[in-house]
N, C-alpha and C positions, 0 to 999 in steps of 0.2 A: 843439508845438501842444497846447493844454490840453484838458480833458475837454469833450465835447460830448454832446448828447442823440442818441438814435437818430433816423434819418431815412432816407427813401427817396431815393436819388440817381440821377442819370442818367449818372454816371461809368461808362465801360466801357473795355475794353482788348483787347489782342491779344498772344498769346505770340509771341516772335520767336526768332531764333537767338541763344542766350545773352543774351536780353533780353526786355523787356516794353514795350509802347507803351500808354499810357493816354490817354483823351480826357476832358477836363474843362473847366470854365469858364475856366481860364487858357490853354487851347489843348491841343495834342497833345504829350505828353512821352514821349520814348523813352529808356530807361535800358538800357545794355548793359554786361556784364561783359567788361572789356578783357583782352587776353592777359597784362598785368602784374598783374592782380588788382584793379585800380581799377574804379570804376563811372563810365562816361561818360553824362552826362545831356544830352539835346538837346531843346529846347522849340521847337515850331512854333506860331506864333500865327495861322495862317491860319484865316479864318472858314469854317465848314462851308457847303456849298452850300445847305442847308435854311435858313440864315439870311441868305443873300445876296439873296433875292427872296421875296416873300410867297407866290407861287404854289408854290414848292418846299416850303413849310411846311404846305400843305394836307394833311389826313389822307388816307391812301392814296398821294397823290403823294409825300409825304415819305419814305415807306418805301422806294420805289424809288430815289429820289435818294440817300438815306442808304446804301442797300445798294451802289450803284454807287460812291459816294464812298469808302466803306469798303474796297471791293475794290481800288480804284486806289491809295489811300493805304497800305492794308495791305501791298500788294505792294512799294511803295516802301520802307517801313520794314523789311520783311523783308530786302530786298536790302542796305539800309544796315547793318542789324544783323550780317549775315553778313560784310560787308566790315570792319566795326569789330572784330569778335570774333576774326578770324583773324590769325595772324602772317604776315609776309611769306613765310616758308618754306611755311606751309600754303597760302597763295594760289598760290605757284609750283607746289606739288604738285597742287593742285586743278585748275589750268588744263591742259586736255589739249593734246596736240601740235597738234591742229587749231585750237584756240583761239588758241595762240601764233602759229601761221602766219597766221591771219586778222587778228590784231591787228597783227602786224608788216607784213603786206603790204596789208591793206585799211583799217587804222585803226579807231578807236572807232565810226565810223558804221556799218560793216559788223556790228559786234557788236550794235549797237542793232537793226539789221534782223533779225539772227538771233534776238535776244530777242523781237521782235514775232512772227516766224514760230513760235517755240517756244510762245508764249502762245496763238496761234490754234490750233495743233495740239493743245495741251492742252485747250482748250475743246471742240474737235471730239471728242476722246477722251472727255471727260466726257459730252458729249451722247450718244455712242455707248453708253457703259456705263450711264448713269443714265436715259436716255430711250428710245433705240432698243432696247437689249437686253431691258428688262422687257416692252415691247410685243411684241417678237418671241417671247419665251418664253410669254407668255399666249396669243398666236395659235397657236403650235405645240401647246400644251396643249389648246386648244379644238379644234384640227383632229384630233389623233391620240388624245387621252385621253378625250374626251367626245363622240364622234361621235354625231350625231343630236340632241344637245341644244343649244338656243340659249341660250348664257350670255353673249351679247355685252352685254347691259345690265349685267353685273357686271364687265366688263373694266376700267373705271377702278379699281374696288376691288382686283381681283387684281393689276393693274399696280402700284398703290400699295404693296401688301404686298410684291411682288417687289422693288420699288425700295428699300424700307426694309430688306429682308434683304440686298440687295447693298451698300447703304450701310454697314450694321453690320459686315458681313464685311470690307469694304474698310478701314474704320477700325480694326478689330481687327487686321488683317494689318499695316498700317503702324505700329501702335502697338508691334509686336514688335521693331521696329528700334531700335538704341541711340540714334541721333540724334533720332528722332521722340519717343522716350520722354523725352528730356531737354527737348524743346520742351513736352511735355505736363506736365512738372514746373513749367515757367515758367507754363504755363496755370493750373495749380492755385494757384500763388503769386498770380497776377493776381486770381483769385476770392477767395482768403482775405484778401488785402489790402483789396479793396473791401468785403468783409463787415465787416472790422475798422473801417474808416472809417464804414460805415453804422451800426454799433453804438456809435459815439460814443467809441470807445476810442483811446487814444494809439497812434500807428503805431510799435510796437516789434516786434522779432522774436518776443518771447515772446507778445505779444497776438495777432499775426497767426497764429502757429503753432496756437493754440487754435481758430481759426475752421474752419468747414466749407469744402470745396472745390467744392461743387455749387451753382451760382447760377442762378436762373430766367431771368435776362437774358442768358445765355451764347449765343454764336453757334451752339453745338451744339443747344441747345433751339430756337433760331430755325429751324434747318434742319428739325428734326422737326415743328415747327408748320407749316412750309411744305409738308412732305410730307403731313401730315394735311389741311390746307386744300385742297391740290391734289386729293386724293382726293374730298373733298366737292364741290368745284366741278365737277370732271370728271364725276362721277356725276350731278350735278344737270343738266349740259348734255345728257347722254345721255338722261335721263328727259324733259327738256323737248323735245329735238330727237332723237326715236328714230332718224332716218336716220343720225345721226352714227356709230352703231355699225357701219355698213357702209362707211365711207370707208376708203380705203387707209391703210396704216400711215404713209407719209410725210406725208400730209395730216393725220392724227390728231396726229402729233408736232408739225407746224407749228401746229396749233390749240392744243395745250398750251403751246407757246412763246408764243403770242399772248396767252394769258390769264395768263402768268407774272407780268407786272407787277401784275395784280390780286391774284394770290395772294401776291406779295411784300408788297404794300401792306397787305393784311389781316393777314398774319403779323407785320409790324412793329407794327401797332396792337395786336395782342394781346400782344406782348412788353412794350410800354410799359404796357399795362393790368396785366399780370402783375407788373410791377415795383412797382405801387402797391397791388395787392390780394392778399389771401389768402383764397380761397373754394374750394368744391368744383369749380367749373368750371375755375378756373385750375390747381388741382391735378391734374385729370384730363388736361388738354391739356399740362401741363408735365411730367408724369411720365415719358414716353418720353425726353425730352431730358435730364432729370435722371439717369435711369438710364444713358443713353449717356455722360454725363460721367464715369462710373466707368471708361470706356476713355480718353476724351480728356483727363482730368486725372489727375495723379499727385501724391502728397504731396511737396512740395518740401523741399529741404534749406535750412538757415538762410541760406547765401550766396545762394541764389536768392530767398528771401524778402526779403533786403536790397535786391535789385534792384527788386522790386515796390514796396517802400516808397519808394524814391527816385523811381520813375516816378510814383507817385501824388502824392507831395508836390509835385512839379513842376507838376502840372496842375490843382491845386485852389487856392482862395483861402481867406482866413481866415473867410469868411462861408459857412456850410453852405447857406444858402438859395440861393446862386448856382447850385448844381447839383442842386437838388431836381427830381424828375420832375414 
């Protein structure tokens, strides 16, 4: 691929197990480092949901649709990459005795059911840690630490701060594990490869290595934008409807879940805006996410960069305008 001029692109990606998935105008491309050292590239030409119907492409709506689509497809690619990158011996060791018994006696259908149950339990755990726990801690603080003071109007702010602290601690803890650190190296390679492409440079290991690994359109930045917007909307609701500060904790959590699509939609529009502009407003809102990427991305080795290059090459066309934001 020849020299190109700099341009803003909508190409994005996701770090996988020993691989990277990239989304571009030519479809979704997954590149995985195989056990024999080769790089397996798989291209999926499925049309994104936002392009299947005009309604799905409406601002705010497209953010929710894209997020759900990314979650579903991201999980699928993650499982595929794990399967491709493992040797038969590793798969055998990884499968527990219970898994083997269920597969032998109940068949693949039972494993699918167990997978669904595990996903549901994971979502419930996430709701407990990131939604219920912050609300509980703020209520306990209000009850025992500041007796006599009515700070209920500040609860959304305090909850948001606690939620951010929990999220940062959680990501820092998981980043200490060897397997997750390697995933974060692929995450860094994903960002650096996209930056190389956006800067109009040839996609080589040397060029990619020189790029920075912190990207404003990263999912980490998106999560932080979501957290900040959630604080702003929750605080606004309490100011507009003062009685909300006295509702029970379960009702408050349900209300926050109800406005989550709006929060997600606004966050998505900001991320798209941030990808096209560089101003003080964008820098302020993007700063927490970019700082967090110091945890969620790690400088990749050359062999990991090679995987990122192959994934990106497979999802782009010869015309850079095809993927402009």
